[in-house]
Backbone as JSON Lines, residues from 0, in Angstrom:
{"i":0,"aa":"M","n":[6.81,-13.4,21.57],"ca":[5.9,-14.46,21.22],"c":[4.84,-13.95,20.25]}
{"i":1,"aa":"G","n":[3.74,-13.39,20.75],"ca":[2.7,-12.93,19.85],"c":[2.84,-11.46,19.55]}
{"i":2,"aa":"T","n":[2.22,-11.05,18.48],"ca":[2.24,-9.65,18.09],"c":[0.89,-9.05,18.42]}
{"i":3,"aa":"T","n":[0.86,-7.87,18.97],"ca":[-0.4,-7.22,19.28],"c":[-1.07,-6.77,18.0]}
{"i":4,"aa":"G","n":[-2.41,-6.69,18.04],"ca":[-3.13,-6.28,16.85],"c":[-3.7,-7.48,16.14]}
{"i":5,"aa":"S","n":[-4.37,-7.22,15.02],"ca":[-5.0,-8.3,14.27],"c":[-4.31,-8.49,12.93]}
{"i":6,"aa":"S","n":[-3.01,-8.79,12.97],"ca":[-2.25,-8.95,11.74],"c":[-2.28,-10.38,11.23]}
{"i":7,"aa":"T","n":[-3.14,-11.23,11.79],"ca":[-3.17,-12.61,11.36],"c":[-4.04,-12.82,10.14]}
{"i":8,"aa":"K","n":[-4.91,-11.89,9.82],"ca":[-5.77,-12.02,8.65],"c":[-5.39,-10.99,7.6]}
{"i":9,"aa":"C","n":[-5.61,-11.32,6.34],"ca":[-5.33,-10.38,5.24],"c":[-6.51,-9.45,5.09]}
{"i":10,"aa":"E","n":[-6.38,-8.22,5.57],"ca":[-7.45,-7.24,5.5],"c":[-7.24,-6.23,4.38]}
{"i":11,"aa":"R","n":[-6.13,-6.33,3.66],"ca":[-5.75,-5.33,2.69],"c":[-6.8,-5.02,1.63]}
{"i":12,"aa":"P","n":[-7.45,-5.98,1.0],"ca":[-8.35,-5.64,-0.1],"c":[-9.58,-4.84,0.31]}
{"i":13,"aa":"V","n":[-10.0,-4.89,1.58],"ca":[-11.23,-4.21,1.97],"c":[-11.0,-2.92,2.74]}
{"i":14,"aa":"Q","n":[-9.76,-2.53,2.95],"ca":[-9.46,-1.33,3.72],"c":[-9.59,-0.08,2.86]}
{"i":15,"aa":"P","n":[-10.2,0.98,3.41],"ca":[-10.18,2.26,2.71],"c":[-8.74,2.74,2.55]}
{"i":16,"aa":"L","n":[-8.53,3.64,1.61],"ca":[-7.18,4.07,1.27],"c":[-6.39,4.55,2.47]}
{"i":17,"aa":"N","n":[-6.96,5.4,3.31],"ca":[-6.2,5.92,4.45],"c":[-5.86,4.81,5.43]}
{"i":18,"aa":"R","n":[-6.72,3.82,5.61],"ca":[-6.42,2.71,6.51],"c":[-5.33,1.85,5.91]}
{"i":19,"aa":"L","n":[-5.31,1.71,4.6],"ca":[-4.26,0.94,3.94],"c":[-2.92,1.64,4.12]}
{"i":20,"aa":"E","n":[-2.9,2.95,4.0],"ca":[-1.67,3.71,4.23],"c":[-1.2,3.55,5.67]}
{"i":21,"aa":"D","n":[-2.14,3.57,6.6],"ca":[-1.78,3.36,8.01],"c":[-1.2,1.96,8.2]}
{"i":22,"aa":"R","n":[-1.77,0.98,7.54],"ca":[-1.27,-0.4,7.65],"c":[0.15,-0.49,7.09]}
{"i":23,"aa":"I","n":[0.42,0.2,5.99],"ca":[1.77,0.21,5.41],"c":[2.76,0.82,6.4]}
{"i":24,"aa":"R","n":[2.38,1.93,7.03],"ca":[3.25,2.55,8.03],"c":[3.53,1.61,9.2]}
{"i":25,"aa":"T","n":[2.47,0.97,9.7],"ca":[2.61,0.05,10.82],"c":[3.51,-1.13,10.46]}
{"i":26,"aa":"L","n":[3.28,-1.71,9.28],"ca":[4.1,-2.84,8.86],"c":[5.56,-2.42,8.68]}
{"i":27,"aa":"S","n":[5.79,-1.22,8.17],"ca":[7.16,-0.73,8.0],"c":[7.86,-0.62,9.34]}
{"i":28,"aa":"E","n":[7.16,-0.1,10.34],"ca":[7.73,0.02,11.68],"c":[8.01,-1.36,12.27]}
{"i":29,"aa":"E","n":[7.06,-2.29,12.09],"ca":[7.24,-3.64,12.61],"c":[8.42,-4.33,11.93]}
{"i":30,"aa":"L","n":[8.58,-4.09,10.65],"ca":[9.65,-4.73,9.9],"c":[11.02,-4.32,10.41]}
{"i":31,"aa":"L","n":[11.15,-3.08,10.84],"ca":[12.42,-2.6,11.37],"c":[12.84,-3.33,12.65]}
{"i":32,"aa":"R","n":[11.85,-3.8,13.4],"ca":[12.14,-4.49,14.66],"c":[12.13,-6.01,14.53]}
{"i":33,"aa":"A","n":[11.69,-6.53,13.4],"ca":[11.49,-7.97,13.24],"c":[12.79,-8.71,12.97]}
{"i":34,"aa":"E","n":[12.78,-9.98,13.33],"ca":[13.93,-10.85,13.09],"c":[13.43,-12.21,12.61]}
{"i":35,"aa":"G","n":[14.28,-12.92,11.88],"ca":[14.01,-14.3,11.48],"c":[12.75,-14.47,10.64]}
{"i":36,"aa":"D","n":[11.94,-15.48,11.01],"ca":[10.72,-15.79,10.26],"c":[9.71,-14.66,10.31]}
{"i":37,"aa":"E","n":[9.68,-13.94,11.42],"ca":[8.76,-12.81,11.56],"c":[9.09,-11.73,10.53]}
{"i":38,"aa":"F","n":[10.38,-11.51,10.28],"ca":[10.8,-10.53,9.28],"c":[10.22,-10.89,7.91]}
{"i":39,"aa":"Q","n":[10.35,-12.14,7.53],"ca":[9.86,-12.57,6.22],"c":[8.34,-12.45,6.12]}
{"i":40,"aa":"R","n":[7.64,-12.82,7.19],"ca":[6.18,-12.73,7.2],"c":[5.73,-11.28,7.04]}
{"i":41,"aa":"I","n":[6.34,-10.39,7.81],"ca":[5.97,-8.98,7.75],"c":[6.36,-8.38,6.4]}
{"i":42,"aa":"A","n":[7.52,-8.77,5.87],"ca":[7.94,-8.27,4.56],"c":[6.94,-8.67,3.49]}
{"i":43,"aa":"N","n":[6.43,-9.9,3.57],"ca":[5.43,-10.35,2.6],"c":[4.13,-9.56,2.74]}
{"i":44,"aa":"E","n":[3.7,-9.32,3.97],"ca":[2.5,-8.51,4.2],"c":[2.68,-7.09,3.67]}
{"i":45,"aa":"L","n":[3.85,-6.52,3.93],"ca":[4.13,-5.16,3.48],"c":[4.14,-5.09,1.95]}
{"i":46,"aa":"R","n":[4.75,-6.05,1.32],"ca":[4.78,-6.1,-0.14],"c":[3.37,-6.16,-0.72]}
{"i":47,"aa":"A","n":[2.51,-6.99,-0.11],"ca":[1.13,-7.1,-0.58],"c":[0.36,-5.8,-0.35]}
{"i":48,"aa":"A","n":[0.59,-5.15,0.79],"ca":[-0.1,-3.89,1.08],"c":[0.34,-2.79,0.11]}
{"i":49,"aa":"I","n":[1.62,-2.74,-0.2],"ca":[2.11,-1.75,-1.15],"c":[1.54,-2.01,-2.54]}
{"i":50,"aa":"S","n":[1.46,-3.27,-2.93],"ca":[0.87,-3.61,-4.24],"c":[-0.6,-3.2,-4.3]}
{"i":51,"aa":"A","n":[-1.34,-3.44,-3.21],"ca":[-2.74,-3.03,-3.17],"c":[-2.87,-1.51,-3.25]}
{"i":52,"aa":"H","n":[-1.98,-0.8,-2.6],"ca":[-1.98,0.67,-2.63],"c":[-1.7,1.17,-4.05]}
{"i":53,"aa":"I","n":[-0.74,0.57,-4.71],"ca":[-0.43,0.95,-6.09],"c":[-1.63,0.73,-7.0]}
{"i":54,"aa":"E","n":[-2.3,-0.4,-6.83],"ca":[-3.49,-0.68,-7.66],"c":[-4.6,0.33,-7.41]}
{"i":55,"aa":"R","n":[-4.79,0.73,-6.17],"ca":[-5.81,1.74,-5.87],"c":[-5.45,3.08,-6.51]}
{"i":56,"aa":"I","n":[-4.19,3.44,-6.47],"ca":[-3.77,4.69,-7.09],"c":[-3.99,4.62,-8.61]}
{"i":57,"aa":"R","n":[-3.63,3.5,-9.21],"ca":[-3.84,3.34,-10.66],"c":[-5.31,3.46,-11.02]}
{"i":58,"aa":"S","n":[-6.18,2.84,-10.23],"ca":[-7.6,2.9,-10.55],"c":[-8.15,4.31,-10.36]}
{"i":59,"aa":"R","n":[-7.64,5.03,-9.37],"ca":[-8.07,6.42,-9.17],"c":[-7.59,7.3,-10.32]}
{"i":60,"aa":"L","n":[-6.38,7.08,-10.79],"ca":[-5.86,7.86,-11.91],"c":[-6.63,7.58,-13.19]}
{"i":61,"aa":"A","n":[-7.1,6.35,-13.35],"ca":[-7.87,6.0,-14.53],"c":[-9.19,6.77,-14.6]}
{"i":62,"aa":"E","n":[-9.67,7.24,-13.47],"ca":[-10.91,8.01,-13.42],"c":[-10.74,9.44,-13.9]}
{"i":63,"aa":"Y","n":[-9.52,9.93,-13.98],"ca":[-9.28,11.31,-14.42],"c":[-9.36,11.34,-15.95]}
{"i":64,"aa":"P","n":[-10.41,11.96,-16.48],"ca":[-10.6,11.95,-17.94],"c":[-9.57,12.81,-18.66]}
{"i":65,"aa":"Q","n":[-9.01,12.25,-19.69],"ca":[-8.14,12.97,-20.61],"c":[-6.95,13.64,-19.93]}
{"i":66,"aa":"S","n":[-6.5,13.14,-18.82],"ca":[-5.4,13.81,-18.12],"c":[-4.13,13.83,-18.96]}
{"i":67,"aa":"D","n":[-3.82,12.76,-19.67],"ca":[-2.63,12.73,-20.51],"c":[-2.76,13.68,-21.7]}
{"i":68,"aa":"D","n":[-3.93,13.72,-22.31],"ca":[-4.15,14.6,-23.45],"c":[-4.04,16.07,-23.05]}
{"i":69,"aa":"R","n":[-4.57,16.39,-21.92],"ca":[-4.54,17.79,-21.45],"c":[-3.09,18.24,-21.24]}
{"i":70,"aa":"L","n":[-2.25,17.39,-20.67],"ca":[-0.86,17.76,-20.44],"c":[-0.11,17.92,-21.75]}
{"i":71,"aa":"S","n":[-0.36,17.05,-22.72],"ca":[0.36,17.13,-23.99],"c":[-0.1,18.33,-24.83]}
{"i":72,"aa":"Q","n":[-1.31,18.8,-24.65],"ca":[-1.81,19.95,-25.41],"c":[-1.2,21.25,-24.92]}
{"i":73,"aa":"E","n":[-0.82,21.29,-23.65],"ca":[-0.26,22.53,-23.09],"c":[1.13,22.81,-23.65]}
{"i":74,"aa":"G","n":[1.82,21.8,-24.11],"ca":[3.16,21.99,-24.63],"c":[4.18,22.14,-23.54]}
{"i":75,"aa":"E","n":[5.39,22.39,-23.91],"ca":[6.47,22.53,-22.92],"c":[6.5,23.97,-22.42]}
{"i":76,"aa":"P","n":[6.86,24.14,-21.15],"ca":[6.89,25.52,-20.59],"c":[8.0,26.35,-21.17]}
């Protein structure tokens, strides 16, 4: 019937990175056990959580100054 936890609200945008990773792990585990409509609901939540995680990684990478230039200046090994 009901699922334990507070998965009824979208908390993804305000979670710190480690909590978002924990949420992705939890949703992945739940998805393996889910059936029918619950499977689709959890799959949608998981997809949104992964997208949020990707965006956080992109924004963190954007903070690294000149990372692409530094790699290209070193040349090939």
